[in-house]
N, C-alpha and C positions, 0 to 999 in steps of 0.2 A: 644828438638832434632827433634821431628816430624815436627814442623813448619820449622825448618832449612832445612830439607830434602825436604819438599814440596816447599819451596821458591826456592831452588836450581833447582829442576825439572822444575819449572815455568820459571826460568831464562834461562834454556837451550832451552825452547820453543820459547822465545822471539827472533824475527828476526828483522833486521833493514833495512830500505830503506832510503838511503841518496842521496841527490841531490847535484851535483857540477854544479852550473849554472854560466853563464857569457857569454860575447861576444866571438866570434871566436878569437882564439889566446890569450885569457886572462890568460891561465895557469891552466885551469880546470883539464886537464888530469894529469899534473905535480903535482898539489895539491892532487888530488885523490890518485895517486900512493904513494905519501909521507905519506898520512894519513892511508893507509891500515894496516901497521904493528902496529901503535899505537891503531887503532880501534880493531884489533884482540886481542891485549893484554888487552885492557880495557873491551871488551865484551865477550871474550872467543869464538867468532864466526869467522869463515872464511867469507870473503866477495868476491863476484863476481863483477868485474868491467864491467859495461855495458856502453861502449863508443859508442855513436851514429855514429861517423865517422868511427870507426872500423867495426861496425856491418853493416852499410848501405852505407858508403861512396863510395865504389867501384861500387856497384849496381847503386846507384843514379847517379854517374858520367857517367856511360855508358848510362843510360836511358836519362839523360838530354842532354848529348853530341849527342846522336842520334836524339834528337828532336830539338836542337838549335845550333848544331855544336860547343858548348862550354861546356865541361864537368864540368866546375867550376862555371857555371852560376846559383847559388842558390838564386839569387835575381830576376830571371825571373818570370813573371806571370805564365808561364807554370809549373815551379818547385813548386812555392808556391801553385798553385791551385791543382796540381795532385800528388805531391810526398812528400812535407814537412809533412803534417798531418799524412799520413800513416806511415812515418818513426817514428814519435813520438808515435803514437798508438802502433806500433810494439814494440818499446822500453819499453813502460809501460806494455804491455802484457807479454813480456819476464821477466820483473821484477816480475810481479804478479805470473807467473808460478814458478819462483825461490823461492819466498816467500812461496808459497804453498808447495814446497818441503823442506822447512826449511832452505833455503839458503839466507843469508843477501846480499844486493845489494848496490853498489855505482853507481849511474847513472851520466854520464857525457854527457851533451848536451848543445849546444849553446842556449842562450835565447836572446830575443830582448827587 
């Protein structure tokens, strides 16, 4: 009985970090949202969806639009050199903070 209690306490401390990766428009967000209920049921943990476009899309669109006159130009050397990596770093940092607080995460971000 003592081992079962210890095992359950340990399971409650285990948090998850899941990555939903793929090209833009490939269905990452749709898949992530569909998987949250089964993940909660399977793990007993709530999950926070960290979608890069939701978190940083509006900011980056304004910034890149101001610099290139095209708010959707995520392939420009300017975006790649100055904005892309900080977006991903911030996404990872947010996930790490959530994990430290005991919150599981599902991360949704385009990959190449």
